[in-house]
N, C-alpha and C positions, 0 to 999 in steps of 0.2 A: 876755307880755313877751318880747321878742326878746333872745337872748344878746348880740348885737352891741351892743345899747343899754347893756349893763352893762359889758362889757369889750371893748376894741379888739383887733384882730387881732395887732398887734405885742406888746401886753402878754400876750395869750393864749399866744403862742409862748414867752414867757419864763416863764410860770407854768402849765404844763399841769395840775398837781395842782389848782389853783384852778378851772380850767375844768371839770375832772372833777367836782369837788365841786358846782359850780353846776348841772351836768347832773343830778346826783343830787337836789339840792334842788327843781328845777323839774319833773323828769320821772320821778324815782325809778329811772332807768336811765341809764347812761352807757357810751359806747364809747371805749376808750382803747388806745394802744399799751402793751403790758405784757410784762414779762420772763417771766412764768409760774412764777416761783419761789415755793415754798410760804411761805417766811419773809416775802417781800414781801407776799403776799396776807394773811397774818396781821396785818401792820402796817396794811394798808389797812382791814381789818375793825375793828381797834382804833380807828383814827382817824376812820372814817366810818360804821361799822356796815353797810357794803356788802360783798357777797361776789361772787366771779366767778360769772356765770351760764352762759356758754358761750364757747367759742373755735371760731369757724366752721372747718370742715374745708377747704373749697375757697376759701381766701382767697389773694389775691396777696401776695407777699412785700413788706413795707413796711419798709425800713430806717429805724430810728429808735432813740430811747432810751425806756426805760420811764418812764412819767409819774410814777412814785413814787420808784424807786431810782436812776434815770438810767443803768441798765446797757443795753448794746447789745441790741437785739432786732429781730425781723422779722415780728411778727404782732400782732394786736390781739385784745381780748376785750371782752365785755359784762359790766358790773357792775351790781348793783341792790341795793335795800334790800327786806327782807321786813318786812311789818307784821303 
């Protein structure tokens, strides 16, 4: 199943947490722009059972807002579920 068949691009931009959650459901791993704050990660763990896996060292700065708390940030991280 292709993600684009579930949610359109415009809707995805409005609901980044939903797209993140769909990624976890279908692939068990999701990449998202994230603030890196410990309290934000705890809330993500509580809501989705996913934890941060890694934050790549050599990534280009990407201005954006955290997919969960909406704070300004400039990097992304990988999240995943452990079974």
